[in-house]
C-alpha positions in Angstrom: -47.9 -24.2 4.5 -47.8 -23.7 8.3 -49.1 -26.6 10.4 -52.1 -25.6 12.5 -52.9 -26.8 16.0 -56.0 -29.0 15.8 -57.4 -27.6 19.0 -57.1 -23.9 18.4 -56.6 -23.7 14.7 -53.6 -21.4 15.3 -50.2 -22.0 13.8 -48.1 -24.4 15.8 -45.0 -22.4 15.1 -44.4 -18.7 14.8 -42.0 -16.8 12.5 -39.5 -14.4 14.1 -41.7 -11.4 12.9 -44.8 -12.9 14.5 -42.9 -13.4 17.8 -41.6 -9.9 17.7 -45.1 -8.5 17.0 -46.8 -10.6 19.7 -44.1 -10.0 22.3 -43.4 -6.3 21.6 -39.7 -7.0 21.2 -37.6 -6.1 18.1 -36.5 -8.9 15.8 -32.9 -8.0 16.5 -33.6 -8.5 20.2 -35.0 -11.9 19.6 -31.8 -12.7 17.5 -29.7 -11.5 20.4 -31.7 -13.6 23.0 -31.1 -16.6 20.7 -27.4 -15.9 20.4 -27.2 -15.7 24.2 -29.1 -19.0 24.6 -32.2 -17.5 26.2 -34.5 -18.8 23.5 -34.2 -21.4 20.8 -35.7 -21.8 17.3 -35.9 -24.4 14.6 -35.2 -23.8 11.0 -37.7 -24.6 8.3 -36.9 -25.8 4.8 -36.3 -22.3 3.7 -33.8 -21.8 6.6 -36.2 -19.4 8.3 -36.5 -19.4 12.1 -39.6 -20.9 13.6 -40.5 -20.7 17.2 -42.9 -22.8 19.2 -45.9 -20.9 20.6 -44.6 -21.3 24.1 -41.7 -18.9 23.2 -44.1 -16.0 24.0 -44.3 -17.0 27.6 -40.5 -17.5 27.8 -39.9 -14.0 26.3 -42.4 -12.5 28.7 -40.5 -14.1 31.6 -37.2 -12.6 30.2 -38.8 -9.1 29.9 -40.2 -9.2 33.4 -36.9 -10.4 34.9 -35.0 -7.6 33.0 -37.5 -5.0 34.3 -36.6 -6.0 37.8 -32.9 -5.5 37.1 -31.8 -9.1 36.8 -28.8 -9.3 34.4 -29.3 -11.3 31.3 -26.5 -13.7 32.3 -28.5 -14.6 35.5 -31.7 -14.9 33.5 -29.9 -17.3 31.0 -28.6 -19.4 33.9 -32.0 -19.7 35.5 -33.7 -20.5 32.2 -31.1 -23.1 31.2 -32.5 -25.7 33.6 -36.0 -25.4 32.1 -37.2 -27.4 29.1 -37.4 -25.7 25.7 -39.9 -28.1 24.3 -42.9 -26.7 26.3 -44.3 -23.4 27.6 -43.2 -22.3 31.1 -45.7 -23.2 33.7 -46.8 -21.4 36.8 -44.6 -23.8 38.8 -41.6 -22.9 36.6 -42.2 -19.2 37.2 -42.5 -19.7 41.0 -39.2 -21.5 41.1 -37.5 -18.8 39.1 -39.0 -16.0 41.2 -38.1 -17.7 44.5 -34.5 -17.8 43.3 -34.6 -14.1 42.5 -36.5 -13.0 45.5 -33.5 -12.5 47.9 -31.6 -10.6 45.3 -34.6 -8.3 44.6 -35.2 -7.8 48.3 -31.6 -6.7 48.7 -31.9 -4.3 45.7 -35.1 -2.8 47.1 -33.4 -2.3 50.5 -30.4 -0.6 48.9 -32.5 1.7 46.8 -34.8 2.6 49.8 -31.7 3.4 51.9 -30.3 5.5 49.0 -33.6 7.3 48.5 -33.9 8.1 52.2 -30.3 9.3 52.5 -30.6 11.5 49.5 -33.9 13.2 50.8 -31.7 15.4 53.0 -29.1 16.1 50.4 -29.2 19.3 48.4 -26.9 18.2 45.5 -23.6 18.5 47.3 -23.9 22.1 48.1 -24.3 20.3 51.3 -25.6 22.2 54.3 -24.2 19.8 56.8 -20.8 18.5 55.9 -20.4 17.0 59.3 -23.3 14.6 58.8 -23.3 14.0 55.1 -23.3 10.3 54.3 -21.2 11.0 51.2 -18.5 13.0 53.0 -15.0 11.5 52.7 -12.5 14.1 53.9 -8.9 13.5 52.7 -10.1 10.5 50.7 -9.9 8.3 53.9 -12.0 5.6 52.2 -9.5 5.0 49.4 -7.9 2.2 51.4 -11.2 0.2 51.4 -11.1 -0.1 47.6 -12.7 1.6 44.6 -16.2 2.8 44.1 -18.9 4.2 46.5 -18.5 3.0 50.0 -20.8 5.0 52.2 -24.1 4.2 50.6 -23.4 0.5 50.1 -24.7 -2.0 52.8 
C-alpha cells in the first residue's frame, strides 16, 4: 500500500505512470531523464520506480529550460548542484534562471538579428547581391572556418 502524506492525504511517492500523466511527459522520456541524471527515483519492493512528489516541479523546470533552447547537458549540470530530496524552491529557480539569462539574451539577440536581416531577403533569388548579408563571392570566407559566418555575431 502506498504511504500517504498526513497533511494532504495524497501519496508521498508517485509511480512513473503517475509522474508521466501529471507532467505531460512520456514514460520513456522520464526513463531518459533518469538515465541522464536529471531526475532520480527509488525502487519499491517490487522493483518499480517511485518518485517523490517534488519530482513534478523538477520535471517542469526541465521542460521550461528545454523550451528556451537550453541543451539537456546544461540543464543536467545546473540541476546537479540542487538537492534531490526536496522540491525545487523559488530561490532554486531564480539561481538557475540567472545562470541562463545571459545565454538566453544572446540567443534572442542572434535570432532578432537573423529575423531582421531575412526580412529583406527574397529566398536567394536576391535582388541586391551587392548588399546581401549572405553573399560570399568566390567562397572568400572559407579561410575563417566552417559554417555560417555572416549572420553570426
